[in-house]
C-alpha positions in Angstrom: 102.5 106.5 132.0 101.9 110.0 130.7 100.4 110.5 127.3 100.1 114.0 126.1 97.2 115.3 124.3 96.4 117.5 121.4 97.0 120.7 123.0 100.3 119.6 124.5 102.7 117.5 122.4 101.8 113.8 123.2 102.8 110.6 124.8 104.5 109.8 128.0 103.2 107.6 130.7 105.1 108.8 133.7 105.1 112.5 133.6 103.9 115.1 131.2 100.7 116.6 130.2 97.4 117.7 131.0 94.7 118.4 133.8 91.3 117.7 134.5 88.6 117.6 136.9 87.0 117.3 140.1 84.0 118.8 141.7 81.4 119.4 144.3 80.6 116.9 147.1 82.1 114.5 149.3 80.9 111.3 151.0 82.4 109.0 153.3 81.7 105.2 153.2 83.1 102.1 154.7 83.1 98.6 153.1 79.5 97.9 154.3 78.2 101.4 153.9 78.2 104.6 155.4 80.8 105.4 158.0 80.5 108.2 160.7 82.2 111.3 159.6 84.6 112.5 162.3 86.5 115.7 162.5 89.5 114.2 160.6 87.3 113.1 157.7 85.7 116.4 157.5 89.2 117.9 157.1 90.1 115.5 154.3 86.9 116.2 152.6 87.7 120.0 152.7 91.3 119.2 151.4 90.0 117.3 148.2 87.1 120.1 147.9 90.0 122.7 147.6 91.3 120.9 144.7 88.0 120.4 142.8 86.9 124.1 143.4 90.2 125.5 141.7 89.5 126.8 138.2 91.9 124.5 136.9 91.1 121.4 139.2 89.8 118.1 138.2 85.9 117.5 138.3 86.4 114.3 140.5 88.5 112.7 143.2 88.4 109.7 145.4 90.8 108.3 148.0 90.6 104.8 149.7 92.4 104.5 153.2 92.6 100.9 154.1 93.8 99.8 157.7 93.5 96.1 157.7 89.7 95.4 157.3 88.7 98.8 157.9 88.1 101.0 154.7 87.4 104.6 154.6 86.5 106.1 151.3 86.4 109.9 150.7 85.4 111.5 147.4 84.8 114.8 146.0 83.3 115.9 143.0 81.5 113.8 140.3 82.2 110.8 138.3 81.1 112.5 135.1 80.3 116.1 134.4 76.5 116.6 133.8 75.4 114.2 136.3 75.4 114.1 140.2 76.9 110.6 140.3 79.8 110.7 142.9 83.1 108.9 142.3 82.8 105.1 143.5 85.4 102.8 144.8 84.1 100.5 142.1 84.5 102.7 139.2 87.1 101.7 136.8 89.9 104.0 136.0 93.5 104.3 134.1 96.2 103.5 136.5 98.8 105.2 134.0 102.2 104.7 135.4 101.2 102.9 138.6 100.9 100.1 136.2 104.5 99.8 136.4 104.1 98.4 139.9 102.3 95.6 138.5 104.8 94.7 135.9 107.4 94.9 138.9 105.4 92.4 141.0 105.2 90.0 137.9 109.2 90.2 137.7 109.9 90.3 141.4 107.8 87.1 141.8 109.9 85.4 139.0 113.0 86.5 140.7 111.6 84.9 143.9 111.2 81.7 142.5 114.5 81.6 140.5 112.8 82.0 137.3 114.4 85.4 136.6 117.5 87.0 138.4 118.0 90.5 138.8 121.2 90.4 137.1 119.6 88.8 134.0 120.3 91.1 131.1 118.6 92.1 127.8 121.1 89.8 125.8 118.3 87.2 126.7 116.2 88.9 124.1 117.8 88.6 120.9 115.2 90.8 119.0 116.5 94.0 120.9 119.7 95.8 119.9 122.9 94.1 121.0 124.1 97.3 122.3 121.4 97.1 125.0 122.6 93.7 126.0 124.4 94.6 129.2 121.3 96.2 130.7 120.0 94.2 133.7 116.6 93.6 135.1 117.7 95.5 138.2 118.4 98.5 136.3 115.1 98.4 134.2 113.4 98.1 137.5 115.1 101.1 139.2 115.2 103.1 135.8 119.0 103.2 135.9 118.9 101.4 132.4 119.5 104.2 129.9 117.3 102.8 127.5 115.7 105.7 125.2 112.2 106.3 126.1 109.9 105.0 123.1 107.0 107.1 123.9 109.1 110.3 123.0 109.9 108.9 119.6 108.7 111.3 117.0 107.3 108.2 114.8 105.3 106.9 117.7 104.0 110.4 118.6 103.1 111.0 115.0 101.1 107.6 114.6 99.0 108.1 118.1 98.3 111.8 117.1 96.9 110.7 113.8 95.0 108.0 115.3 94.7 107.9 119.1 92.7 104.7 119.0 95.5 103.0 117.2 96.1 99.3 118.2 100.0 98.9 118.6 101.7 95.8 118.8 102.7 96.1 122.4 105.6 93.8 122.1 107.3 95.8 119.5 106.9 99.3 121.1 110.6 99.2 121.7 111.3 99.1 118.1 110.6 102.8 117.9 113.9 103.3 119.3 115.6 100.1 118.4 118.1 102.3 116.3 119.2 104.4 119.0 122.2 103.9 121.4 121.6 103.7 125.4 121.7 107.3 126.6 124.1 106.6 129.3 125.9 103.7 130.9 123.7 101.3 132.5 123.6 101.8 136.2 125.4 105.0 136.1 122.2 107.4 136.9 118.6 107.5 137.4 116.4 108.5 134.4 112.6 107.3 134.3 111.7 105.7 131.0 108.4 104.1 129.7 110.8 101.7 127.9 112.1 100.0 131.0 108.7 98.1 131.9 108.1 97.3 128.4 111.5 95.3 128.5 110.5 94.0 132.0 107.3 92.4 130.5 109.2 91.0 127.5 111.8 89.4 129.9 109.2 87.9 132.0 107.7 86.3 128.8 110.9 85.2 127.5 111.4 83.6 131.0 108.2 81.5 131.3 107.1 81.1 127.8 103.6 82.8 128.9 102.0 86.2 127.9 102.4 89.1 130.0 98.5 89.1 130.5 98.6 85.6 131.7 101.2 86.2 134.3 99.5 89.4 135.6 96.5 87.0 136.2 98.5 84.2 137.9 101.0 86.6 139.8 99.1 89.6 140.7 95.3 89.4 140.2 94.5 86.1 141.7 97.0 86.2 144.7 95.7 89.6 145.9 92.0 88.9 144.8 91.8 91.6 142.1 88.4 91.3 140.3 88.1 94.7 138.6 91.7 95.1 137.2 92.6 94.1 133.4 94.8 95.2 130.8 92.9 95.9 127.7 94.4 96.7 124.2 91.7 98.9 123.1 90.4 102.4 124.2 87.1 101.4 126.0 86.8 101.2 129.6 84.6 98.8 131.5 81.4 100.3 132.9 80.9 102.1 135.3 84.0 104.2 135.0 85.4 107.6 136.3 85.4 110.0 133.3 88.7 111.8 132.9 89.0 115.2 131.6 91.3 117.8 130.1 90.7 121.1 132.0 91.7 124.6 130.9 90.4 127.5 132.8 87.8 129.4 130.9 87.0 126.5 128.7 84.7 123.6 129.0 86.3 120.5 130.2 86.8 117.8 127.5 86.2 114.1 128.3 89.3 112.3 127.2 88.5 109.1 129.2 88.8 106.9 126.0 90.9 109.1 123.8 93.8 106.6 123.7 93.9 102.9 123.7 96.1 100.9 126.2 98.0 98.9 123.7 100.4 102.0 123.1 101.3 101.9 127.0 101.1 98.2 127.9 103.2 97.2 130.9 104.3 100.9 131.3 101.0 102.1 131.8 98.0 100.5 130.4 96.1 98.8 133.4 92.7 99.6 134.2 91.5 99.1 137.8 89.1 100.5 140.4 89.9 102.3 143.6 89.1 99.4 145.7 91.3 96.9 143.7 94.1 99.3 143.6 94.1 99.8 147.3 94.0 96.2 147.9 96.9 95.7 145.6 99.0 98.4 147.2 98.8 97.0 150.5 100.3 93.6 149.5 102.9 95.4 147.1 104.3 98.2 149.5 104.1 95.5 152.2 106.1 92.9 150.2 103.7 90.1 150.9 104.1 88.9 147.3 107.8 88.1 147.6 110.2 86.8 150.1 112.5 88.5 152.5 115.6 88.2 150.1 113.7 89.8 147.1 112.0 92.5 149.4 115.5 93.6 150.5 116.8 94.2 147.0 113.5 95.8 145.9 113.9 98.4 149.0 117.4 99.3 148.1 116.7 102.9 147.2 118.4 105.4 145.2 117.9 109.0 144.4 115.0 109.6 141.8 111.4 110.5 141.8 108.3 109.3 140.6 106.5 110.9 137.5 104.6 113.0 138.8 106.7 113.4 142.0 104.7 111.7 145.1 104.2 113.4 148.6 107.4 114.3 150.5 110.8 113.4 149.6 111.0 110.7 146.7 113.5 107.8 146.2 113.4 105.0 143.8 113.7 101.1 144.4 112.9 98.3 142.1 109.5 99.3 140.7 108.7 101.0 143.9 109.1 104.5 145.3 109.8 105.7 148.9 107.9 108.5 149.9 109.2 110.2 153.2 106.6 112.5 154.4 106.4 114.7 157.7 104.5 111.8 159.3 106.4 108.6 158.3 107.4 106.6 155.4 105.1 104.8 152.8 106.0 102.8 149.7 104.2 102.9 146.4 104.0 104.4 143.0 102.2 107.5 141.0 101.1 107.7 137.4 99.5 110.3 135.1 97.9 110.1 131.7 95.2 112.1 129.8 92.3 112.4 132.3 94.0 110.7 135.1 96.4 111.2 138.0 97.2 108.3 140.5 98.9 107.9 144.0 98.9 104.2 145.4 101.2 103.8 148.6 101.1 101.3 151.5 103.1 101.1 154.9 106.1 98.9 154.9 104.3 96.1 156.8 101.5 96.0 154.5 98.9 96.7 157.0 97.7 100.1 155.6 97.1 101.4 152.2 96.0 104.9 150.5 95.2 105.3 146.9 94.2 108.8 145.9 93.0 109.3 142.2 91.7 112.5 140.4 90.0 112.8 137.2 92.6 115.1 135.3 96.2 114.9 134.3 98.5 116.8 136.8 102.3 117.0 136.3 105.2 119.4 136.7 105.4 120.4 132.8 101.6 121.3 132.6 100.7 122.9 135.7 103.4 123.0 138.6 101.0 124.9 140.9 98.4 122.4 140.8 100.9 119.4 141.2 102.3 121.3 144.2 98.9 121.4 145.8 98.0 117.9 144.9 101.4 116.6 146.7 100.5 118.7 149.8 96.9 117.0 149.8 98.5 113.6 149.4 100.8 114.2 152.4 97.7 115.1 154.4 96.2 111.9 153.5 99.4 109.9 154.2 99.5 111.5 157.5 95.7 110.5 158.2 96.6 107.1 157.1 99.7 106.8 159.4 98.3 108.7 162.5 94.5 107.4 162.3 93.6 104.9 165.1 
């Protein structure tokens, strides 16, 4: 999810505004403490340092590379300006649109058990406009639905600008665009929309009679052993957390970690997690271990379409997952950006290896294309390290 902050127009979970920090040092650690720093790790450390040393760069960055039980953590800069605390794999952070992978996981698990079908339509949700009724779950998951994006609706933007801590009724976020027609015929083209995953969560609730938050716990957190991941409604973050910043060269970086509440992004971008949890989730999600073979095959039916912001290499869209074809090979995953945070989470198709790379500023094509290009190059270097390291 990408929300846009004061100096820029405001909301969007998946790709829009801001940039923030990184800074000085870099360290390497394994699951049980310090790991030896080889030449490859030094090169990765240097790549992160290049980002944090830019005038428009983020104050902090952390990458977690997981290969089975072996974990490498590479970090640069600080977790909070004014301190010497380095980013930690157990610090909390906003996942932004990478949260869409979680709603995708819930839906696909229900598809796997026959509780939902990829061909189920929004006609099952009578509270939504009848004109949207032909949109299928499949089209929501691969962003070919045509649903107008609620986070761009003028009324939503005005409300959140007036009160960034406003608590929205998350299950009525689509009301902001309920008076609009579909933007194109369902299935006819790709267009990233934050409305899609709100509708996915509503379909999951309708099919099970359970809250989306409960479904996250039973279908994702517990199966993957996630203990630091949650979907809050408010603006506070569990401590300790990575502080996210708005960075403009020549001006003091502004802490925007708790500027917005999560209720306005919900299933589209509201999840809070840690680098450690995020990497565990992505290994299982990219590897398809949460679902069976038939559902996995459907999830990996890729079409043209990029995540928001674009991830490393060439991007293609699947069902709540993206395929990133880099110079070193293919990984599956998701990106996200929101004020103070930009995320990449990927894994290998077999689920053995995963990478998460988190920076503490919002980086996207609209606000800073040069920085995004540099970030994508760094992400690709880390993917290559993930795929080629032995």
